[in-house]
N, CA and C of each residue as an Amber inpcrd file, in Angstrom:
protein
   468
  84.6530000  48.9960000 -58.8550000  83.4800000  49.2940000 -58.0770000
  83.1380000  48.0700000 -57.2230000  83.0930000  48.2610000 -55.8890000
  82.7650000  47.1380000 -55.0060000  81.2470000  47.0190000 -54.8970000
  80.8000000  45.7990000 -54.8600000  79.3660000  45.5420000 -54.8270000
  78.9230000  45.3020000 -53.3870000  77.8760000  45.9800000 -52.9390000
  77.3430000  45.7960000 -51.5940000  76.4820000  44.5400000 -51.5820000
  76.7210000  43.6380000 -50.6100000  75.8920000  42.4330000 -50.5520000
  74.4270000  42.7940000 -50.3300000  73.5540000  42.0710000 -50.9870000
  72.1220000  42.3600000 -50.8790000  71.5320000  41.5710000 -49.7090000
  71.7070000  42.1190000 -48.5270000  71.1150000  41.5300000 -47.3320000
  69.6170000  41.8040000 -47.3480000  68.8480000  41.0670000 -46.5520000
  67.4100000  41.3500000 -46.4950000  67.1150000  42.8030000 -46.1160000
  67.9300000  43.3680000 -45.2350000  67.7210000  44.7660000 -44.8340000
  67.9670000  45.7110000 -46.0070000  69.0480000  45.4490000 -46.7550000
  69.3890000  46.2960000 -47.9100000  68.3050000  46.2030000 -48.9820000
  67.7990000  45.0020000 -49.2330000  66.7240000  44.8270000 -50.2100000
  65.4690000  45.5880000 -49.7880000  65.1650000  45.5770000 -48.5040000
  63.9990000  46.3210000 -48.0070000  64.1860000  47.8160000 -48.2300000
  65.4090000  48.3100000 -48.0210000  65.6950000  49.7290000 -48.2680000
  65.4710000  50.0840000 -49.7370000  65.9800000  49.2400000 -50.6280000
  65.8340000  49.4920000 -52.0690000  64.3570000  49.4830000 -52.4520000
  63.6270000  48.5060000 -51.9620000  62.1970000  48.4150000 -52.2660000
  61.4610000  49.6730000 -51.7950000  61.7510000  50.1080000 -50.5770000
  61.0900000  51.3080000 -50.0470000  61.4430000  52.5510000 -50.8560000
  62.7110000  52.6580000 -51.2610000  63.1210000  53.7990000 -52.0900000
  62.3600000  53.8180000 -53.4050000  62.2530000  52.6610000 -54.0330000
  61.5680000  52.5830000 -55.3210000  60.0880000  52.9110000 -55.1900000
  59.4780000  52.4930000 -54.1210000  58.0450000  52.7250000 -53.9510000
  57.7300000  54.1780000 -53.6340000  58.5750000  54.8090000 -52.8430000
  58.1920000  56.1090000 -52.2980000  59.0230000  57.2950000 -52.7720000
  60.1100000  57.0490000 -53.4430000  60.9820000  58.1550000 -53.8710000
  60.5230000  58.6440000 -55.2350000  59.9690000  59.8200000 -55.2750000
  59.4570000  60.3560000 -56.5370000  60.5690000  60.9300000 -57.4090000
  61.7500000  61.1400000 -56.8360000  62.8330000  61.7240000 -57.6340000
  63.4990000  60.6930000 -58.5500000  63.2100000  59.4040000 -58.3370000
  63.7820000  58.3840000 -59.2170000  62.8990000  58.3020000 -60.4570000
  63.5080000  58.5840000 -61.5890000  62.7460000  58.6050000 -62.8410000
  62.8510000  57.2470000 -63.5280000  61.7260000  56.7430000 -63.9670000
  61.6910000  55.5090000 -64.7320000  61.1010000  55.8190000 -66.0940000
  61.4960000  55.0420000 -67.0550000  60.9980000  55.2280000 -68.4070000
  59.4840000  55.0500000 -68.4230000  59.0140000  54.0910000 -67.6270000
  57.5670000  53.8670000 -67.5760000  57.2020000  53.2630000 -66.2190000
  55.9350000  53.2520000 -65.9500000  55.4350000  52.6210000 -64.7280000
  55.7660000  51.1250000 -64.7550000  55.7110000  50.5480000 -65.9460000
  56.0000000  49.1280000 -66.1170000  57.4450000  48.8200000 -65.7240000
  58.3820000  49.7010000 -66.0620000  59.7900000  49.4990000 -65.7020000
  59.9530000  49.5070000 -64.1870000  59.2810000  50.4330000 -63.5300000
  59.3610000  50.5080000 -62.0680000  58.8020000  49.2250000 -61.4450000
  57.6750000  48.7520000 -61.9460000  57.0810000  47.5150000 -61.4310000
  58.0070000  46.3220000 -61.6590000  58.7020000  46.3020000 -62.7960000
  59.6510000  45.2180000 -63.0800000  60.7950000  45.2200000 -62.0780000
  61.3000000  46.4130000 -61.7600000  62.3850000  46.5170000 -60.7800000
  61.8870000  46.0780000 -59.4030000  60.6800000  46.4860000 -59.0320000
  60.1130000  46.0610000 -57.7510000  59.9540000  44.5400000 -57.6930000
  59.5590000  43.9470000 -58.8140000  59.4220000  42.4990000 -58.8810000
  60.7770000  41.8180000 -58.6940000  61.8220000  42.3570000 -59.3310000
  63.1710000  41.8030000 -59.1620000  63.6370000  41.8970000 -57.7120000
  63.3460000  43.0160000 -57.0720000  63.7110000  43.1800000 -55.6580000
  62.9670000  42.1480000 -54.8080000  61.6840000  41.9410000 -55.0780000
  60.8990000  40.9530000 -54.3270000  61.4710000  39.5510000 -54.5140000
  61.8730000  39.2200000 -55.7410000  62.4770000  37.9120000 -56.0030000
  63.8040000  37.7700000 -55.2700000  64.5860000  38.8470000 -55.2310000
  65.8570000  38.8170000 -54.5050000  65.6140000  38.6330000 -53.0070000
  64.5590000  39.2590000 -52.4770000  64.2130000  39.0760000 -51.0640000
  63.8250000  37.6260000 -50.7900000  63.0440000  37.0340000 -51.6900000
  62.6700000  35.6250000 -51.5410000  63.9030000  34.7350000 -51.5600000
  64.8160000  35.0200000 -52.4770000  66.0460000  34.2320000 -52.5730000
  66.8740000  34.3670000 -51.2990000  66.9360000  35.5670000 -50.7380000
  67.6880000  35.7820000 -49.4920000  67.0630000  34.9880000 -48.3480000
  65.7230000  34.9680000 -48.2770000  65.0440000  34.1800000 -47.2390000
  65.3210000  32.6910000 -47.4210000  65.2970000  32.2260000 -48.6670000
  65.5770000  30.8120000 -48.9340000  67.0060000  30.4460000 -48.5600000
  67.9670000  31.3280000 -48.8910000  69.3660000  31.0650000 -48.5160000
  69.5110000  30.9700000 -46.9990000  68.8270000  31.8500000 -46.2870000
  68.8870000  31.8200000 -44.8210000  68.2890000  30.5220000 -44.2820000
  67.1920000  30.0720000 -44.8700000  66.5470000  28.8200000 -44.4260000
  67.4230000  27.6160000 -44.7270000  68.0580000  27.6040000 -45.8980000
  68.9640000  26.5040000 -46.2550000  70.1290000  26.4530000 -45.2710000
  70.7000000  27.6060000 -44.9490000  71.8040000  27.6560000 -43.9870000
  71.3470000  27.1330000 -42.6270000  70.1350000  27.4770000 -42.2320000
  69.5820000  27.0050000 -40.9590000  69.4290000  25.4860000 -40.9650000
  68.9150000  24.9420000 -42.0700000  68.7280000  23.4960000 -42.1680000
  70.0590000  22.7530000 -42.2230000  71.0310000  23.3280000 -42.9210000
  72.3410000  22.6870000 -42.9970000  73.0230000  22.6620000 -41.6350000
  72.7460000  23.6440000 -40.8010000  73.3570000  23.7080000 -39.4740000
  72.6160000  22.8380000 -38.4570000  71.4670000  22.3160000 -38.8310000
  70.6650000  21.5060000 -37.9120000  71.4040000  20.2220000 -37.5510000
  71.1220000  19.6920000 -36.3680000  71.7750000  18.4520000 -35.9590000
  71.4580000  17.3290000 -36.9340000  72.4040000  16.4620000 -37.0990000
  72.2340000  15.3630000 -38.0450000  72.0850000  14.0560000 -37.2770000
  71.1060000  14.0400000 -36.3840000  70.8350000  12.8410000 -35.5990000
  69.4130000  12.3950000 -35.9020000  69.2390000  11.0880000 -36.0540000
  67.9060000  10.5120000 -36.1920000  67.7640000   9.4390000 -35.1200000
  66.5250000   9.0380000 -34.8720000  66.2510000   8.0250000 -33.8640000
  65.5510000   6.8560000 -34.5410000  66.1470000   5.6680000 -34.3850000
  65.6080000   4.4570000 -35.0130000  64.7240000   3.7250000 -34.0100000
  63.4790000   3.4800000 -34.4030000  62.5730000   2.6480000 -33.6160000
  62.6900000   1.2340000 -34.1690000  62.8970000   0.2610000 -33.2710000
  63.0410000  -1.1160000 -33.7490000  62.4560000  -2.0960000 -32.7420000
  62.1580000  -3.2910000 -33.2430000  61.7300000  -4.3960000 -32.3860000
  62.6280000  -5.5660000 -32.7150000  63.3420000  -6.0440000 -31.7010000
  64.3990000  -7.0230000 -31.8920000  65.3390000  -6.4620000 -32.9570000
  65.4920000  -7.0980000 -34.0870000  66.4070000  -6.5560000 -35.1020000
  65.6620000  -5.9150000 -36.2740000  64.3530000  -5.7760000 -36.1550000
  63.5460000  -5.2340000 -37.2520000  63.3750000  -3.7280000 -37.0790000
  63.8520000  -2.9680000 -38.0590000  63.7140000  -1.5100000 -38.0270000
  62.2780000  -1.1500000 -38.3920000  61.6520000  -0.3540000 -37.5380000
  60.2630000   0.0580000 -37.7690000  60.1760000   1.4390000 -38.3970000
  61.1730000   2.2950000 -38.1390000  61.1420000   3.6390000 -38.7050000
  62.2540000   4.5080000 -38.1540000  62.5120000   5.6190000 -38.8540000
  63.4950000   6.6180000 -38.4290000  62.7580000   7.9260000 -38.1740000
  63.1270000   8.6130000 -37.0830000  62.4270000   9.8350000 -36.6780000
  63.4270000  10.9160000 -36.2920000  63.0110000  12.1550000 -36.3970000
  63.9010000  13.2640000 -36.0330000  63.8970000  13.5280000 -34.5350000
  62.9530000  12.9570000 -33.7960000  62.9470000  13.0980000 -32.3380000
  62.7920000  11.7300000 -31.6860000  63.3870000  11.5950000 -30.5030000
  63.2660000  10.3500000 -29.7500000  61.8170000  10.1400000 -29.3130000
  61.1160000  11.2250000 -29.0180000  59.7240000  11.1230000 -28.5650000
  58.8460000  10.4320000 -29.6070000  59.0240000  10.7660000 -30.8770000
  58.2180000  10.1350000 -31.9320000  58.5920000   8.6680000 -32.1160000
  59.8710000   8.3530000 -31.9960000  60.2990000   6.9530000 -32.1030000
  59.7130000   6.1400000 -30.9460000  59.7350000   6.7020000 -29.7270000
  59.1480000   6.0170000 -28.5670000  57.6420000   5.8250000 -28.7590000
  56.9850000   6.8530000 -29.2810000  55.5350000   6.7810000 -29.5200000
  55.1960000   5.6130000 -30.4520000  55.9970000   5.4380000 -31.4970000
  55.7770000   4.3370000 -32.4380000  55.8930000   2.9960000 -31.7060000
  56.9610000   2.8300000 -30.9210000  57.1710000   1.5770000 -30.1870000
  56.0330000   1.3130000 -29.1990000  55.6340000   2.3400000 -28.4520000
  54.5710000   2.1810000 -27.4580000  53.2440000   1.7990000 -28.1140000
  52.9540000   2.4080000 -29.2460000  51.7120000   2.0900000 -29.9620000
  51.7080000   0.6320000 -30.3980000  52.8200000   0.1770000 -30.9650000
  52.9150000  -1.2250000 -31.3930000  52.7820000  -2.1650000 -30.1950000
  53.4160000  -1.8290000 -29.0800000  53.3650000  -2.6730000 -27.8880000
  51.9430000  -2.7860000 -27.3570000  51.2330000  -1.6590000 -27.2830000
  49.8600000  -1.6680000 -26.7540000  48.9040000  -2.4680000 -27.6520000
  49.1900000  -2.5490000 -28.9320000  48.3260000  -3.3120000 -29.8540000
  48.3620000  -4.8110000 -29.5660000  49.3730000  -5.2550000 -28.8410000
  49.5000000  -6.6850000 -28.5440000  48.5450000  -7.1420000 -27.4400000
  47.8770000  -6.2060000 -26.7730000  47.0050000  -6.5500000 -25.6490000
  45.5880000  -6.0800000 -25.9010000  44.6150000  -6.8470000 -25.3380000
  43.2300000  -6.3860000 -25.4430000  42.9870000  -5.2980000 -24.3980000
  41.8540000  -4.6560000 -24.5000000  41.5480000  -3.4950000 -23.6540000
  41.4330000  -3.8540000 -22.1710000  41.1340000  -5.1200000 -21.8430000
  40.9560000  -5.5070000 -20.4410000  42.2850000  -5.6930000 -19.7020000
  43.3820000  -5.7750000 -20.4270000  44.6920000  -5.9610000 -19.8010000
  45.2670000  -4.6170000 -19.3900000  45.6990000  -4.5450000 -18.1290000
  46.3370000  -3.3180000 -17.6440000  47.8080000  -3.3740000 -18.0600000
  48.2230000  -2.3770000 -18.8550000  49.5870000  -2.3470000 -19.3860000
  50.2860000  -1.0770000 -18.9140000  51.4430000  -1.2460000 -18.2930000
  52.2850000  -0.1100000 -17.9010000  53.5800000  -0.1930000 -18.6940000
  53.9680000   0.9280000 -19.2960000  55.1880000   0.9730000 -20.1030000
  56.1470000   1.9970000 -19.5120000  57.4310000   1.7340000 -19.5910000
  58.4280000   2.7310000 -19.2300000  59.7140000   2.4620000 -19.9900000
  60.5020000   3.5070000 -20.1110000  61.7390000   3.4440000 -20.8850000
  62.9330000   3.4230000 -19.9490000  63.8990000   2.6100000 -20.3020000
  65.1530000   2.5460000 -19.5550000  66.2660000   2.9020000 -20.5190000
  67.0480000   3.8930000 -20.1190000  68.1080000   4.3900000 -21.0000000
  69.4440000   3.7640000 -20.6400000  70.3080000   3.6900000 -21.6340000
  71.6740000   3.2120000 -21.4520000  72.2890000   3.9510000 -20.2610000
  72.7930000   3.2130000 -19.2870000  73.2930000   3.8230000 -18.0510000
  74.4810000   4.7510000 -18.2580000  75.2150000   4.5980000 -19.3350000
  76.3650000   5.4710000 -19.5960000  75.9390000   6.8820000 -19.9780000
  74.6700000   7.0760000 -20.3200000  74.2270000   8.3910000 -20.8130000
  73.0850000   8.9770000 -19.9960000  72.9130000   8.5260000 -18.7550000
  71.8020000   8.9970000 -17.9280000  71.8450000  10.5100000 -17.7340000
  73.0560000  11.0810000 -17.6350000  73.1780000  12.5260000 -17.4310000
  72.9490000  13.3250000 -18.7110000  72.8170000  12.6480000 -19.8460000
  72.5720000  13.3070000 -21.1300000  71.3610000  12.6450000 -21.7860000
  70.1470000  13.0550000 -21.4020000  68.9450000  12.3990000 -21.9260000
  68.9290000  12.3140000 -23.4480000  68.4200000  11.1990000 -23.9250000
  68.2440000  10.9110000 -25.3490000  69.5520000  10.7910000 -26.1180000
  70.6760000  10.6190000 -25.4090000  71.9420000  10.3900000 -26.1040000
  72.2490000   8.9060000 -26.2350000  71.5520000   8.0820000 -25.4720000
  71.8320000   6.6550000 -25.5000000  70.6470000   5.8440000 -25.9740000
  70.9040000   4.5660000 -26.1120000  69.8750000   3.6340000 -26.5330000
  68.8290000   3.5000000 -25.4230000  67.5650000   3.4040000 -25.7960000
  66.4760000   3.2920000 -24.8230000  65.7020000   2.0100000 -25.0830000
  65.4000000   1.2830000 -23.9980000  64.6610000   0.0260000 -24.1020000
  63.2910000   0.1890000 -23.4530000  62.2760000  -0.3700000 -24.0860000
  60.9170000  -0.2960000 -23.5630000  60.6300000  -1.5160000 -22.6870000
  60.2360000  -1.2510000 -21.4420000  59.8490000  -2.3110000 -20.5170000
  58.3420000  -2.2870000 -20.3390000  57.7850000  -3.4770000 -20.0550000
  56.3370000  -3.6440000 -19.9620000  55.9840000  -4.3620000 -18.6630000
  54.9230000  -3.9120000 -18.0450000  54.3010000  -4.6660000 -16.9510000
  52.8550000  -4.8570000 -17.3730000  52.4520000  -6.1130000 -17.5590000
  51.0930000  -6.4070000 -18.0280000  50.3680000  -7.2740000 -17.0060000
  49.1370000  -6.8790000 -16.7080000  48.2890000  -7.6340000 -15.7930000
  46.9540000  -7.8840000 -16.4830000  46.7270000  -9.1240000 -16.9610000
  45.4350000  -9.4300000 -17.5770000  44.3050000  -9.2890000 -16.5490000
  43.1110000  -8.9810000 -17.0140000  41.9520000  -8.7980000 -16.1300000
  41.7410000 -10.0450000 -15.2760000  41.5350000  -9.8380000 -13.9620000
  41.2560000 -10.9470000 -13.0570000  42.4950000 -11.6710000 -12.5720000
  43.6810000 -11.2430000 -12.9930000  44.9120000 -11.9090000 -12.5550000
  45.7480000 -10.9360000 -11.7430000  46.5500000 -11.5030000 -10.8770000
  47.4570000 -10.6760000 -10.0990000  48.6990000 -11.5060000  -9.8420000
  49.8550000 -11.0580000  -9.8190000  50.2730000  -9.6760000  -9.8760000
  50.6760000  -9.2090000 -11.2660000  50.6290000 -10.0220000 -12.2880000
  51.1100000  -9.6290000 -13.6140000  52.5930000  -9.9270000 -13.7350000
  53.1910000  -9.5310000 -14.8280000  54.6280000  -9.7660000 -14.9840000
  55.2840000  -8.6140000 -15.7150000  56.6030000  -8.4900000 -15.5340000
  57.3900000  -7.4050000 -16.1200000  58.4980000  -8.0060000 -16.9700000
  58.7580000  -7.3990000 -18.1350000  59.8430000  -7.8610000 -18.9920000
  60.2650000  -6.7880000 -19.9830000  61.4310000  -7.0210000 -20.5530000
  61.9420000  -6.1610000 -21.6250000  61.1840000  -6.5520000 -22.8850000
  60.5500000  -5.5890000 -23.5190000  59.6740000  -5.8700000 -24.6640000
  60.4090000  -6.1680000 -25.9670000  61.6800000  -5.8020000 -26.0420000
  62.4110000  -5.9480000 -27.3020000  62.3150000  -4.7140000 -28.1880000
  61.4850000  -3.7440000 -27.7840000  61.3870000  -2.4860000 -28.5260000
  62.5020000  -1.5610000 -28.0580000  63.1540000  -0.9160000 -29.0270000
  64.2730000  -0.0320000 -28.7010000  64.2310000   1.2340000 -29.5360000
  64.7890000   2.3080000 -28.9620000  65.0170000   3.5520000 -29.6920000
  66.5130000   3.8070000 -29.6170000  67.1210000   3.9340000 -30.7930000
  68.5710000   4.1070000 -30.8740000  68.8950000   5.4000000 -31.6080000
  69.6810000   6.2880000 -30.9760000  70.0970000   7.5090000 -31.6790000
  71.2060000   7.1740000 -32.6770000  71.1150000   7.7460000 -33.8550000
  72.1150000   7.5080000 -34.9020000  72.5890000   8.8350000 -35.4710000
  73.8880000   8.9790000 -35.6230000  74.4410000  10.1590000 -36.2860000
  74.3770000   9.9220000 -37.7910000  73.9480000  10.9260000 -38.5260000
  73.8540000  10.8230000 -39.9790000  75.0410000  11.5590000 -40.5810000
  75.8460000  10.8410000 -41.3310000  77.0240000  11.4450000 -41.9550000
  76.6170000  12.1820000 -43.2220000  77.2590000  13.3150000 -43.4600000
  76.9650000  14.0630000 -44.6780000  77.8210000  13.5750000 -45.8400000
  78.8900000  12.8710000 -45.5140000  79.7380000  12.3160000 -46.5730000
  80.4400000  11.0700000 -46.0600000  80.9170000  10.2780000 -46.9810000
  81.5890000   9.0310000 -46.6500000  82.9770000   9.3110000 -46.0930000
  83.3150000   8.6610000 -44.9840000  84.6380000   8.7850000 -44.3800000
  85.3270000   7.4340000 -44.4980000  86.2280000   7.3260000 -45.4620000
  86.9070000   6.0600000 -45.7460000  87.6690000   5.5460000 -44.5310000
  88.2830000   6.4500000 -43.7640000  89.0800000   6.0430000 -42.6130000
  88.2150000   5.5670000 -41.4460000  86.9500000   5.9310000 -41.4190000
  86.0680000   5.5120000 -40.3320000  85.7810000   4.0180000 -40.3930000
  85.9320000   3.3960000 -41.5700000  85.6730000   1.9690000 -41.7310000
  86.7850000   1.1000000 -41.1690000  87.9470000   1.6790000 -40.9560000
  89.0980000   0.8730000 -40.5290000  89.0590000   0.5560000 -39.0680000
């Protein structure tokens, strides 16, 4: 006897049959409720399996926010890593200083946004001074691939 896989659609069919089909005889109402509970648990398990498969298929890239060689954090999006760097940079100045920030990406990856390393540049003009100055802040966002297993040959 071949077993039919219990897809979410198939489980829904079984649940509906049990709820509405009066020709199915059960020893007691309690037995029917137990079967319905098992079907509900199987539906939950099917949803969880689908979610796990979705998460396993997700990209395995993280973005490292750093200042000079100090790692500040790892993020699942470049935007959040940049936000962390920008917040830290702005804390270095008082409110009267005009601060402009912008990101410069590795030139080899300009056609593929967020695939390369990004550097934060600053232009700061203290109140009452002109013209201010521009420099590389030392804050960086670096994309990193996360390996799911160790590759011995990759070390060579």
